[in-house]
DSSP file (Angstrom, degrees, kcal/mol; ACC not computed):
  #  RESIDUE AA STRUCTURE BP1 BP2  ACC     N-H-->O    O-->H-N    N-H-->O    O-->H-N    TCO  KAPPA ALPHA  PHI   PSI    X-CA   Y-CA   Z-CA
    1    1 A M     >        0   0    0      0, 0.0     4,-1.6     0, 0.0     5,-0.1   0.000 360.0 360.0 360.0  52.2  130.1   86.0   91.1
    2    2 A V  H  >  +     0   0    0      1,-0.2     4,-2.4     2,-0.2     5,-0.2   0.890 360.0  56.2 -67.7 -38.2  128.8   83.3   88.9
    3    3 A L  H  > S+     0   0    0      1,-0.2     4,-2.4     2,-0.2    -1,-0.2   0.905 105.1  51.8 -60.9 -42.0  125.2   84.0   89.9
    4    4 A H  H  > S+     0   0    0      1,-0.2     4,-2.1     2,-0.2    -1,-0.2   0.906 110.2  48.4 -62.3 -42.0  125.5   87.6   88.8
    5    5 A V  H  X S+     0   0    0     -4,-1.6     4,-2.3     1,-0.2    -1,-0.2   0.901 110.6  51.5 -65.2 -41.1  126.8   86.6   85.4
    6    6 A N  H  X S+     0   0    0     -4,-2.4     4,-1.1     1,-0.2    -2,-0.2   0.907 109.9  49.2 -63.4 -40.9  123.9   84.1   85.0
    7    7 A L  H  < S+     0   0    0     -4,-2.4    -1,-0.2     1,-0.2    -2,-0.2   0.893 111.8  49.1 -65.1 -38.7  121.4   86.7   85.9
    8    8 A K  H  < S+     0   0    0     -4,-2.1    -2,-0.2     1,-0.2    -1,-0.2   0.881 110.5  49.4 -69.6 -37.0  122.8   89.2   83.4
    9    9 A S  H  < S+     0   0    0     -4,-2.3    -1,-0.2    -5,-0.1    -2,-0.2   0.696  95.1  89.4 -76.3 -16.9  122.9   86.7   80.6
   10   10 A M  S  < S-     0   0    0     -4,-1.1     5,-0.0    -5,-0.2     2,-0.0  -0.634  89.4-109.6 -81.9 134.8  119.3   85.7   81.2
   11   11 A P     >  -     0   0    0      0, 0.0     4,-1.9     0, 0.0     3,-0.2  -0.344  19.7-130.7 -63.0 142.7  116.7   87.7   79.3
   12   12 A M  H  > S+     0   0    0      1,-0.2     4,-2.8     2,-0.2     5,-0.2   0.894 105.7  56.1 -63.0 -40.4  114.7   90.1   81.5
   13   13 A S  H  > S+     0   0    0      1,-0.2     4,-2.1     2,-0.2    -1,-0.2   0.881 106.9  50.1 -61.6 -36.7  111.4   88.9   80.1
   14   14 A Q  H  > S+     0   0    0      2,-0.2     4,-1.2     1,-0.2    -1,-0.2   0.921 110.4  49.9 -67.2 -42.2  112.2   85.4   81.0
   15   15 A T  H >X S+     0   0    0     -4,-1.9     4,-2.3     1,-0.2     3,-0.5   0.927 112.1  47.6 -60.9 -45.0  113.1   86.4   84.5
   16   16 A W  H 3X S+     0   0    0     -4,-2.8     4,-2.7     1,-0.2    -1,-0.2   0.864 104.9  59.1 -65.9 -35.7  109.9   88.3   84.9
   17   17 A S  H 3< S+     0   0    0     -4,-2.1    -1,-0.2    -5,-0.2    -2,-0.2   0.794 113.1  40.1 -66.0 -25.2  107.8   85.5   83.5
   18   18 A Y  H <X S+     0   0    0     -4,-1.2     4,-0.9    -3,-0.5    -2,-0.2   0.847 119.0  45.6 -84.7 -37.6  109.1   83.3   86.4
   19   19 A T  H  X S+     0   0    0     -4,-2.3     4,-2.2    -5,-0.2     3,-0.2   0.921 104.1  57.5 -76.2 -45.8  109.0   86.0   89.1
   20   20 A I  H  X S+     0   0    0     -4,-2.7     4,-2.5     1,-0.2     5,-0.2   0.899 103.9  50.9 -59.8 -46.7  105.5   87.6   88.6
   21   21 A P  H  > S+     0   0    0      0, 0.0     4,-2.3     0, 0.0    -1,-0.2   0.900 111.3  50.1 -58.3 -37.9  103.5   84.4   89.0
   22   22 A H  H  X S+     0   0    0     -4,-0.9     4,-2.5    -3,-0.2    -2,-0.2   0.901 110.0  50.3 -66.1 -39.4  105.3   83.6   92.2
   23   23 A L  H  X S+     0   0    0     -4,-2.2     4,-2.8     2,-0.2     5,-0.2   0.913 110.4  49.6 -64.0 -41.9  104.6   87.1   93.5
   24   24 A E  H  X S+     0   0    0     -4,-2.5     4,-2.4     2,-0.2    -2,-0.2   0.909 112.0  47.9 -64.2 -41.2  100.9   86.8   92.7
   25   25 A I  H  X S+     0   0    0     -4,-2.3     4,-2.3    -5,-0.2    -1,-0.2   0.916 112.7  49.2 -64.7 -42.3  100.7   83.5   94.5
   26   26 A L  H  X S+     0   0    0     -4,-2.5     4,-2.3     2,-0.2    -2,-0.2   0.933 112.6  46.7 -63.4 -46.6  102.5   84.9   97.5
   27   27 A C  H  X S+     0   0    0     -4,-2.8     4,-2.6     1,-0.2    -1,-0.2   0.897 111.3  52.7 -62.2 -40.4  100.2   88.0   97.6
   28   28 A H  H  X S+     0   0    0     -4,-2.4     4,-2.6    -5,-0.2    -1,-0.2   0.914 109.1  49.1 -62.5 -43.2   97.2   85.8   97.2
   29   29 A D  H  X S+     0   0    0     -4,-2.3     4,-2.5     2,-0.2    -1,-0.2   0.918 112.4  47.4 -63.0 -43.9   98.3   83.6  100.1
   30   30 A I  H  X S+     0   0    0     -4,-2.3     4,-2.3     2,-0.2    -2,-0.2   0.908 111.8  51.4 -64.3 -41.4   98.9   86.6  102.4
   31   31 A F  H  X S+     0   0    0     -4,-2.6     4,-1.9     1,-0.2    -2,-0.2   0.926 111.6  46.4 -61.4 -46.4   95.5   88.0  101.4
   32   32 A L  H  X S+     0   0    0     -4,-2.6     4,-2.5     1,-0.2    -2,-0.2   0.907 110.7  53.2 -63.6 -42.0   93.7   84.8  102.2
   33   33 A D  H  X S+     0   0    0     -4,-2.5     4,-2.1     1,-0.2    -1,-0.2   0.916 109.0  48.5 -60.3 -43.8   95.5   84.5  105.5
   34   34 A S  H  X S+     0   0    0     -4,-2.3     4,-1.9     1,-0.2    -1,-0.2   0.881 111.5  50.0 -66.8 -36.9   94.6   88.0  106.6
   35   35 A I  H  X S+     0   0    0     -4,-1.9     4,-2.1     2,-0.2    -1,-0.2   0.921 110.4  49.9 -66.0 -43.0   90.9   87.4  105.7
   36   36 A I  H  < S+     0   0    0     -4,-2.5    -2,-0.2     1,-0.2    -1,-0.2   0.894 111.8  48.4 -63.3 -39.3   90.8   84.1  107.6
   37   37 A Q  H  < S+     0   0    0     -4,-2.1    -1,-0.2    -5,-0.2    -2,-0.2   0.852 111.6  50.4 -70.2 -33.4   92.3   85.8  110.7
   38   38 A L  H  <        0   0    0     -4,-1.9    -2,-0.2     1,-0.2    -1,-0.2   0.863 360.0 360.0 -73.2 -35.4   89.8   88.7  110.5
   39   39 A S     <        0   0    0     -4,-2.1    -1,-0.2    -5,-0.1    -2,-0.2   0.484 360.0 360.0 -79.3 360.0   86.7   86.5  110.2
């Protein structure tokens, strides 16, 4: 369980700073795709 240990030793704020931008980009892409399909 090396991955689990690495995640625990990593600060939460650092993890979120990496995760949130990716989530926003993903949501944005899905949003654009749905608009393009609707129009």
